VEXDRENDREN-905910 format. One record per atom (N, C-alpha, C): residue in one letter; atom name; x, y, z. Coordinates in pm, 1 decimal, always signed. Layout:
N
A/CA/X/Y/Z;
...
***
This chain:
81
M/N/-4021.6/+14362.6/+9167.5;
M/CA/-4079.4/+14270.3/+9150.4;
M/C/-3942.9/+14202.5/+9075.8;
P/N/-3893.7/+14092.6/+9092.2;
P/CA/-3788.4/+13987.4/+9025.2;
P/C/-3804.7/+13996.7/+8883.8;
A/N/-3698.2/+14023.4/+8804.4;
A/CA/-3699.6/+13959.1/+8661.6;
A/C/-3679.4/+13807.0/+8629.9;
L/N/-3744.0/+13747.8/+8537.5;
L/CA/-3744.7/+13635.1/+8474.9;
L/C/-3738.2/+13676.6/+8337.4;
T/N/-3654.0/+13607.9/+8262.6;
T/CA/-3651.6/+13626.5/+8133.3;
T/C/-3662.8/+13505.5/+8060.1;
V/N/-3754.6/+13489.3/+7929.1;
V/CA/-3754.2/+13378.5/+7856.3;
V/C/-3661.6/+13360.1/+7723.0;
K/N/-3588.0/+13294.2/+7713.4;
K/CA/-3508.5/+13299.2/+7553.2;
K/C/-3545.3/+13151.7/+7478.7;
F/N/-3601.8/+13218.1/+7376.6;
F/CA/-3644.2/+13095.3/+7278.5;
F/C/-3511.6/+13039.1/+7188.4;
D/N/-3405.9/+13092.4/+7177.3;
D/CA/-3311.7/+13057.7/+7119.6;
D/C/-3222.4/+13012.9/+7228.7;
G/N/-3258.8/+12891.6/+7235.4;
G/CA/-3139.1/+12811.4/+7366.2;
G/C/-3006.5/+12809.7/+7334.6;
D/N/-3016.3/+12730.5/+7217.5;
D/CA/-2878.2/+12695.3/+7145.7;
D/C/-2756.3/+12850.5/+7173.0;
N/N/-2835.9/+12958.3/+7160.9;
N/CA/-2723.9/+13095.5/+7157.9;
N/C/-2799.4/+13187.3/+7313.5;
A/N/-2828.0/+13103.4/+7420.4;
A/CA/-2877.0/+13205.1/+7499.8;
A/C/-2782.6/+13264.6/+7610.0;
W/N/-2668.0/+13186.3/+7634.5;
W/CA/-2594.6/+13247.5/+7690.3;
W/C/-2448.0/+13237.4/+7668.8;
P/N/-2416.3/+13350.0/+7578.1;
P/CA/-2276.1/+13344.2/+7499.2;
P/C/-2157.4/+13406.8/+7610.2;
D/N/-2236.9/+13448.7/+7728.8;
D/CA/-2123.2/+13492.4/+7767.5;
D/C/-2045.3/+13362.7/+7881.5;
L/N/-2130.3/+13267.5/+7873.9;
L/CA/-2086.8/+13166.3/+7963.9;
L/C/-1994.3/+13080.8/+7906.6;
K/N/-1914.8/+13125.3/+7759.8;
K/CA/-1834.6/+13055.8/+7704.6;
K/C/-1708.5/+13103.8/+7777.2;
Y/N/-1691.2/+13218.5/+7839.7;
Y/CA/-1565.1/+13251.4/+7891.5;
Y/C/-1589.9/+13253.9/+8049.7;
R/N/-1679.7/+13194.8/+8112.0;
R/CA/-1699.9/+13164.0/+8252.6;
R/C/-1674.1/+13027.6/+8284.1;
P/N/-1653.6/+12986.2/+8368.4;
P/CA/-1657.1/+12833.2/+8417.0;
P/C/-1817.0/+12799.2/+8447.1;
V/N/-1856.1/+12690.2/+8380.3;
V/CA/-1996.7/+12671.7/+8389.7;
V/C/-2003.1/+12479.9/+8443.4;
Q/N/-2061.7/+12469.3/+8533.5;
Q/CA/-2116.0/+12371.1/+8592.1;
Q/C/-2216.9/+12281.6/+8578.3;
D/N/-2226.1/+12175.5/+8486.2;
D/CA/-2373.1/+12119.5/+8464.7;
D/C/-2400.4/+11993.2/+8554.2;
T/N/-2527.0/+11977.0/+8570.2;
T/CA/-2571.5/+11885.9/+8675.0;
T/C/-2681.3/+11807.8/+8631.8;
T/N/-2674.9/+11659.1/+8678.2;
T/CA/-2788.5/+11607.8/+8635.1;
T/C/-2871.3/+11596.6/+8772.5;
Q/N/-2870.1/+11677.7/+8872.0;
Q/CA/-2921.6/+11658.5/+8979.4;
Q/C/-3102.8/+11695.3/+8953.5;
P/N/-3193.5/+11681.4/+9056.8;
P/CA/-3310.5/+11740.4/+9041.3;
P/C/-3341.6/+11883.9/+9080.8;
I/N/-3437.0/+11976.7/+8979.7;
I/CA/-3474.3/+12079.9/+9005.3;
I/C/-3597.3/+12092.3/+9071.6;
E/N/-3569.9/+12147.8/+9212.6;
E/CA/-3722.7/+12161.3/+9309.0;
E/C/-3772.2/+12297.8/+9280.6;
V/N/-3881.2/+12290.7/+9273.4;
V/CA/-3963.0/+12440.9/+9272.5;
V/C/-4038.3/+12434.7/+9406.3;
A/N/-4060.3/+12556.3/+9484.0;
A/CA/-4136.6/+12544.4/+9593.8;
A/C/-4181.1/+12691.8/+9582.3;
V/N/-4334.1/+12677.5/+9623.5;
V/CA/-4420.3/+12787.4/+9595.8;
V/C/-4432.9/+12862.6/+9750.4;
L/N/-4384.6/+12970.7/+9772.8;
L/CA/-4415.0/+13032.7/+9876.0;
L/C/-4517.3/+13129.7/+9921.8;
E/N/-4616.8/+13096.8/+9953.3;
E/CA/-4769.0/+13131.6/+9953.7;
E/C/-4754.2/+13304.3/+9929.8;
A/N/-4707.6/+13370.1/+10056.6;
A/CA/-4642.4/+13526.6/+10050.3;
A/C/-4515.1/+13532.0/+10037.7;
G/N/-4469.9/+13518.6/+9953.2;
G/CA/-4360.5/+13539.0/+9919.6;
G/C/-4262.7/+13692.8/+9905.5;
M/N/-4389.2/+13756.6/+9844.8;
M/CA/-4349.2/+13858.5/+9774.0;
M/C/-4367.3/+13975.1/+9875.4;
A/N/-4302.4/+14071.8/+9876.2;
A/CA/-4310.6/+14187.1/+9970.0;
A/C/-4490.2/+14256.4/+9962.2;
S/N/-4527.3/+14212.9/+9831.2;
S/CA/-4691.1/+14269.9/+9825.8;
S/C/-4796.8/+14177.5/+9903.8;
G/N/-4730.5/+14058.6/+9964.9;
G/CA/-4809.1/+13952.8/+10029.4;
G/C/-4849.9/+13829.2/+9886.6;
K/N/-4825.4/+13862.3/+9770.8;
K/CA/-4822.8/+13754.1/+9662.0;
K/C/-4743.8/+13654.8/+9690.0;
P/N/-4753.7/+13510.5/+9590.4;
P/CA/-4703.8/+13390.1/+9609.1;
P/C/-4539.0/+13420.0/+9521.1;
S/N/-4452.2/+13347.7/+9532.8;
S/CA/-4309.9/+13364.9/+9503.7;
S/C/-4311.8/+13190.1/+9481.7;
V/N/-4177.8/+13203.9/+9391.5;
V/CA/-4113.7/+13073.3/+9332.2;
V/C/-4004.4/+13085.3/+9371.3;
A/N/-3952.2/+12960.6/+9442.4;
A/CA/-3822.1/+12927.4/+9458.4;
A/C/-3755.8/+12815.9/+9378.9;
I/N/-3642.0/+12803.7/+9327.4;
I/CA/-3625.0/+12718.3/+9240.0;
I/C/-3469.6/+12688.7/+9303.4;
R/N/-3462.6/+12526.2/+9344.6;
R/CA/-3332.1/+12508.3/+9381.8;
R/C/-3277.9/+12399.9/+9331.6;
I/N/-3142.5/+12429.7/+9293.7;
I/CA/-3032.4/+12291.1/+9220.1;
I/C/-2908.3/+12270.5/+9297.8;
D/N/-2905.8/+12157.8/+9331.4;
D/CA/-2803.4/+12151.3/+9423.4;
D/C/-2676.7/+12102.0/+9352.1;
I/N/-2559.5/+12176.2/+9370.5;
I/CA/-2437.2/+12145.3/+9297.1;
I/C/-2321.5/+12130.9/+9367.9;
D/N/-2241.2/+12003.1/+9366.2;
D/CA/-2086.5/+12006.4/+9409.5;
D/C/-2111.6/+12022.7/+9592.8;
G/N/-2169.1/+11965.2/+9641.4;
G/CA/-2213.6/+11996.5/+9807.5;
G/C/-2321.0/+12110.3/+9837.5;
G/N/-2318.5/+12186.3/+9742.7;
G/CA/-2429.3/+12317.5/+9779.7;
G/C/-2513.4/+12336.5/+9686.5;
S/N/-2583.7/+12430.4/+9758.9;
S/CA/-2709.3/+12454.2/+9670.0;
S/C/-2749.6/+12604.8/+9631.9;
I/N/-2795.2/+12615.1/+9505.7;
I/CA/-2811.7/+12735.5/+9440.1;
I/C/-3018.9/+12746.3/+9482.5;
I/N/-3033.5/+12858.0/+9514.1;
I/CA/-3154.1/+12907.6/+9519.9;
I/C/-3195.1/+13037.8/+9457.0;
A/N/-3277.8/+13028.8/+9344.6;
A/CA/-3304.7/+13153.6/+9285.8;
A/C/-3461.7/+13182.9/+9315.9;
Q/N/-3534.9/+13288.8/+9307.3;
Q/CA/-3629.8/+13334.7/+9358.8;
Q/C/-3692.5/+13444.8/+9266.8;
T/N/-3843.9/+13410.9/+9203.7;
T/CA/-3919.1/+13496.2/+9157.4;
T/C/-4060.0/+13529.1/+9203.5;
S/N/-4132.2/+13597.8/+9127.7;
S/CA/-4287.2/+13613.6/+9155.9;
S/C/-4329.4/+13490.5/+9085.0;
A/N/-4467.0/+13438.0/+9164.8;
A/CA/-4503.6/+13325.3/+9067.4;
A/C/-4579.8/+13386.4/+8969.3;
Q/N/-4611.7/+13511.5/+8969.7;
Q/CA/-4693.6/+13538.1/+8848.0;
Q/C/-4604.2/+13555.0/+8729.0;
L/N/-4459.1/+13583.2/+8750.9;
L/CA/-4367.7/+13602.6/+8610.8;
L/C/-4312.8/+13414.4/+8603.5;
F/N/-4344.2/+13358.2/+8671.6;
F/CA/-4297.5/+13202.9/+8663.1;
F/C/-4407.5/+13147.0/+8572.6;
V/N/-4549.0/+13188.7/+8606.6;
V/CA/-4657.7/+13132.4/+8518.7;
V/C/-4656.2/+13177.8/+8389.8;
Q/N/-4604.8/+13329.5/+8391.9;
Q/CA/-4637.4/+13390.6/+8266.4;
Q/C/-4525.1/+13334.5/+8206.6;
A/N/-4402.6/+13300.7/+8202.3;
A/CA/-4310.4/+13199.7/+8132.4;
A/C/-4359.0/+13088.9/+8083.5;
G/N/-4417.3/+13023.3/+8163.7;
G/CA/-4490.4/+12874.0/+8120.2;
G/C/-4610.7/+12916.3/+8023.8;
R/N/-4619.0/+12999.8/+8037.2;
R/CA/-4750.8/+13013.3/+7935.9;
R/C/-4695.9/+13085.1/+7792.6;
M/N/-4579.6/+13133.8/+7839.0;
M/CA/-4479.2/+13184.5/+7676.0;
M/C/-4449.9/+13060.1/+7602.4;
I/N/-4396.5/+12969.3/+7700.4;
I/CA/-4347.5/+12835.0/+7644.6;
I/C/-4458.7/+12756.4/+7583.4;
H/N/-4589.4/+12746.5/+7634.2;
H/CA/-4690.6/+12708.6/+7565.6;
H/C/-4706.9/+12790.4/+7448.5;
A/N/-4749.6/+12881.6/+7462.7;
A/CA/-4773.7/+12928.2/+7340.7;
A/C/-4699.2/+12925.6/+7202.2;
R/N/-4533.2/+12894.4/+7222.6;
R/CA/-4451.9/+12866.3/+7156.0;
R/C/-4469.5/+12751.7/+7104.6;
F/N/-4496.8/+12673.3/+7186.5;
F/CA/-4490.0/+12491.0/+7162.1;
F/C/-4617.7/+12458.6/+7176.8;
P/N/-4731.8/+12498.0/+7153.2;
P/CA/-4909.9/+12457.7/+7180.4;
P/C/-4918.2/+12334.6/+7181.9;
D/N/-4841.7/+12223.5/+7111.4;
D/CA/-4852.4/+12092.8/+7106.4;
D/C/-4764.6/+12033.4/+7214.6;
L/N/-4701.9/+12105.6/+7306.9;
L/CA/-4639.1/+12057.6/+7414.4;
L/C/-4709.3/+11925.8/+7491.7;
L/N/-4826.9/+11976.4/+7569.7;
L/CA/-4868.4/+11878.7/+7652.7;
L/C/-4948.2/+11790.9/+7574.1;
D/N/-4949.3/+11767.7/+7451.7;
D/CA/-5025.4/+11645.2/+7391.7;
D/C/-4975.7/+11526.2/+7407.2;
***
């Protein structure tokens, strides 16, 4: 199963990026659900970000994606109010 990490210390989430080139974008982030995207036949989620004429697509299981959302909501219970 693909890994998905949720970091609640966003200001210090990726200290290694201090030494790497980073490209920030204001482009929309698109999420697509692939109904049977996992080898098990379970759904997966593909996340697309367009940058400088190219695209990055990352994929994880829908289960991990939903769990990440639940973790964020547990940390910030008034988020959807």
